[in-house]
C-alpha positions, 0 to 999 in steps of 0.5 A, a space after each residue: 940426391 943427384 937431382 937436388 945436387 944438379 938443381 943446386 948447380 943449375 941455380 948457382 950457374 944461373 946466378 953467376 951468369 946473371 951477375 956477369 951480365 949485370 956487371 957487364 951492363 954496369 961497365 958498358 954504361 960507364 956511370 956509377 950506381 949501386 952494385 946489382 945482385 944476381 937476378 934481382 939487380 937492385 930490386 930489393 932497394 925498391 921493395 918499399 912503398 911506391 910512395 917512397 920511390 922519389 925519396 930513394 931516387 933522391 938518395 941515389 942522386 945525392 950519392 952518385 950524381 947527375 947520371 947513375 944506373 939502377 937495375 930493376 931485376 935484369 933491366 938496366 935504367 940510367 937516371 939523368 938529371 942534367 941538361 948535358 944528358 937530357 938535351 940530346 935525348 929529348 931533342 932528338 926527332 928519332 928517339 921518340 919512343 917512350 920508355 919501358 915503364 909506359 907499357 903499364 899505361 896501355 890498358 888505360 890510355 891505349 896508344 894515345 898521343 902520350 904512349 904512341 910512337 912512330 907514324 901513329 904518333 906523328 900523324 896524330 900529333 900533326 892533325 891535333 896540334 891546330 886544336 891548341 892554336 892561340 886563336 882557339 885558346 881564346 875561346 877557352 877563356 870564358 869556360 876557365 873564368 866560369 869554372 874559376 868563379 864556381 871554384 872561388 865560391 866553393 872556397 867560401 865554405 872552407 875559408 875559415 883559417 883551418 888547414 885544408 887539402 886543396 888537391 881534390 878540390 882543384 882536381 874537380 875544377 880542372 876536370 870541368 875545364 878540360 871536359 867543357 873546353 877541349 871536349 865540349 861537354 860539361 860534367 859539372 864535377 865541382 857540383 859533384 864533389 864525390 866524382 867517381 871519375 876523379 877518384 878512379 884517375 887517382 887509383 889508376 895513377 897509384 897502381 900504374 906508379 906501383 907497377 913502374 916502381 916496385 919490380 915484383 908488381 911489374 910482372 903480369 903474372 904476379 900483378 894479376 894475382 894481386 888485389 890491385 888487378 880487380 881494383 884497376 879493372 873497376 877504375 878502368 870501367 869508370 874512366 873509359 865509360 866517362 870518356 865514351 859518354 863525352 864522345 857520344 854526347 859531342 857526336 850527337 851535338 854534331 849530328 844535330 848541327 848536321 856536321 859530317 865532315 870538317 869541310 861542312 864549316 870553316 869554323 871547325 878545326 880552326 876557330 871552333 872551341 871544341 876543335 880537339 874532339 871535333 877533329 877526332 870525330 870528323 877528320 879522315 886519315 888516308 880517306 878513312 875516319 878514325 875508329 872509335 877505339 882510337 878516338 877513346 884512346 886520345 880522349 882518355 889521354 887528354 882527359 888525364 893529361 889535361 886535368 891531372 897535370 894541371 891540377 898538380 901545377 895549380 896546387 903546388 903554386 898555391 902552396 908556394 904562394 901561401 908559404 911566401 907572404 911577400 910573393 903573395 902580396 906582389 901577385 895580389 898587387 899585380 892582379 889589382 893593377 891589371 884588373 882593379 876588381 876582385 870579381 872581374 874576369 880577365 881578358 886574353 890580353 890581361 893574362 899576357 900582362 900578368 908577368 909576375 904571376 908567370 914567374 911564380 908559376 915557373 918557379 913553382 913548377 921548377 920546385 914541384 914539376 907536375 910530371 917529375 919523371 919521363 922515360 925514353 926507350 932506345 930504338 938503336 945503339 946510341 951514345 949520349 954525352 959519353 953514356 953508351 946506350 944500347 937498343 932496348 935501354 930505357 934512360 929516365 929523365 928526373 925532371 924533379 932532380 934536375 930542377 933542384 940541381 945546384 949547378 943549374 939553380 943557385 940555392 935551388 930549394 929557395 923559392 925565388 920567382 925572380 930567377 926566371 926574369 933572366 935565363 941564368 942557367 944557360 940552357 933551355 933544357 934545365 927547366 922542362 916541366 912540359 918536357 921538351 923537343 918533339 914530344 913536348 906537351 901539346 897543351 902547355 899553353 892551355 895549361 898555363 892559361 888555365 893556371 893563371 885564370 884559376 890562381 888570379 881568381 883565388 888570390 884576388 878574393 882570398 888570403 892564403 896562409 901556410 900550415 906547419 907541415 910539408 907535403 910528403 912528395 910522391 911520384 904517382 905519374 904526376 907529383 902528388 903528396 902522401 899527406 895532401 897539399 894543405 894550406 889555410 884560406 881566409 877571405 880578404 878584408 876588402 872583399 
């Protein structure tokens, strides 16, 4: 009896101490939010499906405003959705460490450019940046055009006016683009519609999002006992195997060309369209070649970021174009004015002429940012716009909600491409689909170019029509939908 009584007292003491600590954190942040429970924090609110995470954040944003706090168990997070908070955070050259949630990506991406920090990140960012120089981007164009033609022909099979989920179809085209252009190896994913790689990427995205958003699965012990662990291991084997296949294929090509260093050819690293993977395979850091593990980590990172985020951008742009007939006609008219033919491939100069399509892409990514949330971890105590953050805190930027903030965008839920013809928000940090500051997306010009080529080819050949239901948005690393992203497609009469 005495032991039970002492145990009960101990539990009560732990509860009281944890609650005092949580309430102290609430006071320190000086921002509103739901009252945390002892030990659990606000975890019970997040014990729903991970696909409902974005809905929950929307409810909290509407209730508490542009800066609020939540507690995942004993860990506090501040959610920010206004440039006055976001700008000093993402523009800092010191606060570059990704947030606590990114640890769930390490099994998949290792310390690639997305997850790395400190000197490792600075060195790799510096020597990989030339791989996305505009001179190299021009070499990617024939690859994009070729795959857009394949994609366009595949759409013939489903251009019958019936509803179709375009997400998995676009994903295959985007995978072909990133592997062939940046990696220099063709995998013909569009001709293999049951791509195990694409399915595995989706599985990994869902599992990582689950661990980020549902506190109980964030604990290794519980996660490792769940069926998700074996499912993740199987997907990792496929994804890592695909990356190793791409690396080995390019390594053999370089050996056949007798290329053993960047000095062997002035083309490499500056003009070669396979510059990204070649840089990894041939470059030296402090006189040493990059080891195979680090190469694979960077390849995994760019295979993911270069196809999944671009897929999201293309898909939701097509969805918006289908919903707004007047916008679609303007896009079509611009395309025909520039190119004059439904089947001709655009030149690099043609892409720069597509001003209205550029506005449409920007507005689509405002409403549907490919990466809806990003996170930083504080490496020192800092005050951001009056919010006191301590070392170890992980503020989260909700790009999704900032892009829909009525203080920044008039009638934010309306699709108005023209709003980007001028900077009406007053802050360059109010629209950040590619993030911003030193950790912005290294491949954003690559992505915009690919999106323009793909959408140009589709709109010139097909009429896009809306369906009678909206996507059920979910933040699975990228912006996905529980019920797919559906449109209807018909051939244009003149084609």
